[in-house]
N, C-alpha and C positions, 0 to 999 in steps of 0.2 A: 504493499501500501503506500502510496508517495505522501510524503507530510512534509509541511513547509517549516520553516523556521524564520524567525525574525530577521532581517540582513544586518542588526547592529548587533546579534546576540555576544558573549562574551563568555569567556569562564572565569568564572572568582572561587575563591579559595584562600585563605589566608592574607588577606589586604591585597590578595594580587588580582588583577585581570589583567585578560589576556586577551585580543581581538582573536574573531576565527575568518580564516581568507575566506574569500568568494565562493562559496558552495552552489552549486544545484538547487539543493535543497532547501535555499534562501529564496529563488524565484518563483514568481507565480504559475502555476500548473500550468502544464504546455508549453514553455517558455525555456526549463532547462535545456542546453544542448541543441537548439533548435532553432533556427531562425524566426524569428518575429516579423508580427504582422510592418512594424515600423522599427528597424532593426537601431538598437542605441550608437548612436556616434561619437566620434569624437576629432580633434582636431589643432592642428600642431602647426605654426609657422616658425620658417627658422629664416633668419632673418642677418644682413649686414649694413650699414650706415655707408657704404660706398661704392655700390653698383659690380658690376665686372667687370672683365676686359672682355670685350663681348666677340671679340676674334676667337679666344677661346673656347667660349661660354657655347656658343648658338653653332648649328647644324648649317651649313648652307642653307640658303632661301629656297632653293631649287630644289633640297631633298626633303620638300611634305611625305608625307604618312609614314610607316613600319622600316622602310629600309633607306635610313638615313646614317652616315658614319657619325661616328659618334666621337662629339670635339673633344678635347685634350682636358678641360675643366668637370666634364662630365662622365669621363673616363671610369671612375668608384661606380657609377649606377650602373653599369652594363651587365653586371650579372640580373639586374633589375629593369634590363629595358623593357620588357611587358608590361611591368608594373607601375610606370611612371610614362606621362607624357611635358615636352616640353616646349612651349608657346612663342611663336616670334610676331613680332609688329602689336602685341597689348600693352596700352600705359593709362594713364590718368590723363592726359591730354594738357598736364603743370607743364610749367617752367619753375625754374628761380632754384635751380641745383635741390641744396642740401635743404630746401624746404620741402621738398617733397619726401623725403624720408617718411614724415609720420604719414601720410597720405596711403600706405601701401597697403591696407588693411580696411580705408575706409572710402577714397577714392574723392574725401571730401579737405581741401585744407585748412587747417584750424581755423583759420581768418574767413571761410566763408561758412562755418558750421551753422550762422544762425540762420543760412537761408536755406535750410534741407529741414526735413519734420524730425528728423533725428541725430540732428547736427553730425558730427563726423565720428560716431561710434564705431569703434574696428570691430570688424566679424568676430574676434575671442570675445568681448564685451557681449557682442549681440547673443552669441552662444551662451554665456553665462546667466543671460537672464534667461534665457528659455531654459535651462538647466533647471538654476535655481537651485535649492536648497537639495536636490536630490544626490549631491556630492559634499565632502567637508570643504570643500575649494571650487569654486563657480569656475573657477583660472586660478592661470598663473602665469606672472610675469616678467621671466627673467633673462638673466645678462652673463657672460663670460666675456671680462676685458674689454667691455664697451656698453653703452650708456644704451638702453634697450627704450627706443623714442614711437614704439607704433602702435602701444594699447591706449585707447580713450574709451570711455564712459560716454553714455547720450548727453550729459551736461557738460560734454569738453573737459574734464581731465583728464589729466593723464596718469594712468596707472603706474605706479610707483615696481619696478623691479629691485629684485632679488638675487645674490648672486649664489656660487653652489654651496658655500657652506650653511647658509641661510637656508638655501632650498629642501635641505635634507632635513633641518633640526626642523622646519615648518612643515613637512611631509610624513616625520618619525620619531620625533625626541617629543616625548613627554613633556609638558610642561607641569610646575609643581602644585603644588595645594594651592599655594598662596597666590600666583600668577594667575591661576584660573578662576580665584575669588575676585583678586582685580577687575580680570576683564568683564567677569559676569556685574561685576559695578559699574563700572563705565557701561556697559549696555545697557544698563539699568536705567542710568543716569542719561544716559542719550535719551532712551525713549521718553522720561519725565523732561526734557528740555523741547524733545518734538513735541509733545501733548500741549504745553506751554504753546509754542509757535504758533502749530494749527488752530489754536482758540483765538490766540491775537487776529491769526491770518484774517478767519470770519469778519472782524468787525475792519481792519484794514481796508479791506479789499470792494467796501461798498465805496471808500472815501474817494478812490484814486479814479482817473481819469481813464480812457480805454487803452490810451496806451501802452501806458504803467501797468491796468490790468492785464494786458497779455505779458510785461517781462513779469508781475507776479506770480502769474500762472506758471511762467517755467518756471520760477523760483518753487512754487509750491509740489510740481511736478518731482525735482531735486530733491525735495524733500520726504516727499513719500518715497522715493528709489532710497535713499538713506533707512526710511524706516522698515522696508520687506529685507534690505541687504541686513539690519539689526535683525531682524524676527528669524531668518535665515542660517544666522550663526548661534542664537540661542539652544537648539538641538544636541550640535555638538561637539560644545563646551566640555559635555562630562562622556564623549564618545571616547573611549580607548584608540589610539592613533594602529594603524598597522605596523607589525615589524617586519622589517626586510632582515632579510638573512647577508646584507654589508651594512660593515660598521660604516661609522660616519666618515668621509673619504677626507683628506688631506686636499689643500685649495693650494695649489703649488704655484696658481701666479704664471704659469706657462698653459698656451690657449690652448696646443694640442690635446695634453691630457683632460685639461679640465673639462673641455666640452665634450670629449668619450664619455666621460664620466655624469655629467650633464644629462647627454642622452642616455646613459642608463636611469638616471634620475626619471627621467620622462617617460622611461620604459616602465619602470616600479609606480609611478603615478596612476597611469592606466589599466595597469595590472592591477591596482589595489580602488580602483574606481574613485582615486581619490581628487581626480577631477576628469573635466572633459574639454579644457581647453586651455591651450598652453600655446607661449610666446614666449622667441628667445633670439636677442641681439649676440653673434660676437663679433670681438673684436682682434686684437693683435698685441702682443708687449714685444718690446724691444729683445731677440736674440730668438724666439719664437721661431721654428723651421729654420734653424742657424743665420736667419736675416737680421742685417743690423740698420733701423733706421724705422719710421714710424709707416702706419697705416695710409692715415693723410698723405704724406709724401709719395708715399709707392701710386697711390690714384690718380695722382698729377704729374702720370708716368711723360707722356710728349714722345711714346714710344719708344723711349731708352730703352735697351736690353733688360738692364740691368733691375728697371722699376717694374716691367714686362713682368720677368720673369717672377720677382718675389711675389705679385698680384698673383700671376697662376698658382703659385704652390699654396697663397693663402686660401684662397677660391675651394682650390682643390680640396683639402683641408677640410673644409666646409660642405662641399657635396659628399666628402670621404664619409664624416660623421653622419649625413642625410641618412649615408647608405648603411651607416654602423645602427640607427635607429630602426629603419625598415628590418636591418636583420635580427634586431630583438623582438619586434614584435611581429614577426611570421612564426616565432618559434613558441610564441605563447598562446596557448587556447584561450577564446573567448567566452567565460564564463553565462554571458546576457544574452549574446547573441547564435555562438556555433560558429563556426571557422577559427581561423585567427585572429589576435588585436588588430594586426594589419587590414587586416578585409575591411574594418569597420572608423579605421583611421585614416583622416583625407590629412596628408601631410604636405604644406605648399614652401615652397623656397622660392625667400622675391626681395628685391627692394624696391625702395620707393622712387629711387634714384638709380637712373641707368647706370651709369658709369664715370668715377671719379673727379670726371670733368665737366661734370654738373649739367652731364644733357638725363633729361627727363623722356625722353620717347624711345621706346622699344626696351620697356623695364624685363630685367632676367625674372624666370616664372616657370616654376618645376611643381608640378602636382603628383602624387602618388598614394596611391591606399585608395578606401575610403568606399569603397564599391563602383569608382568610378571605372569606365569603358577607355585604358588608356592603353600605354605603347606607342605611342606617334609623336612627329614632331609637326604640330600643328603650324601653319604659316597661314597669319591672316591678312587681310588689305593693308599697304602702306601708305597710299596715297593721303593728301589732305581731302577731308569730307569724305573718307572711307573707314577710316578706323575703326576700331572696335574697343568700346570702352574696357580697361580691366575690370572696373569694377562690375563688369557681366559675368565674370567667375566667378566674384566673390560670391555673387548671389547663385550662382550653380552652386557655390560647396554650404551654402546654409540651406537651400533648399535640399539639394541632399542629405542633409543635419536633421532635415526632419523640419526645419521652419516654413511656413505657411505664408509666404511673401511676394511678390512679386515684381519691387523694388528695393532696394538698396544702395544707398550711394546717390555715386552718379551714373547708375547702371541706366541698359535701355530694353534689359532683356536678360535671359537665360544667355550661355556661351551655345553660341553655334558649333557645331561639332562635337560636341563633351555631352556624353549620357554615362547614365548611372541605373546600376539594376538597384 
């Protein structure tokens, strides 16, 4: 006879509480080890702040389809050729060089956010809203040796990022009783403040002009959003965190080993269903890969051989770590959906600035996993007036995730030629 047990079940004894792993018995009848009607999806975005050296990243534009020569930078993904697609000539139609970096996952520049119904909310935060309190962390915003500038809430707030060591501790290290009590008190105090604010809002609203009422409504929406986040956090305060087999990893300060371990932590976060939305931006530390210099300096290469070779090494490592994450997810069964975790995790590599020399045209975008039908080089029109918005790809990712929306950011529809099961 099939018996279900609560997902948050843990073993108690002698003052010790041990969380159980995700078990088939924790799933609703008919869901264990079988694909559900609407599978549970995850989203991961890997990014950098300087774009790519395009000559080594993109296949030749005349090689659309499955029979393309694998570019030098994408070589680490060769073994996964059937499980990813690279897109040519997609972008957000922006100019401004580095100002394009924060636009990657929204299609909307922060300065233009007021003109869009959902501001410049990024894909990961849209997913986080969709997931809500189903996971301990609605999203994780991570960084390795550079700032993560791509995650934004609908109120235009850039989500702060955490480093490797903090990521491990947030995911797997239990807070002591005093810390939990302080957190609970903060949540209670915030709720009390919000109650007062909402009461005051009723009297203030009627005394405002029409334009101020609109601004005030936006403010109240932000307050409601905060209320929801507070409510979502409460049930998780006393729930034990999962215990991984690995110990807390050392943070070396070197990008290659730290980024590799970050991929392992992302895999563990997905495996334990701690979150379903992750972004991580990686950079470069002087001495990485035997190189001397800085990432920004390399990106302004001027076709000089030394700088170009440095860029190719840095970017190839980023793609190698994407391949590493794919390897990890392919080896783990998915207890929520059946198949593997990779089958239901969309992994996007990209940057909102196309090249370090400040071009925002033809963004480097590679999509893997998630149940998409992949394995191609998709080439889109490159002429003015014919270009396809990169936000169409973002909309497709969100629809694939389960969101019933027909517009996101600057999209004009889903991405032609991209299908999913």
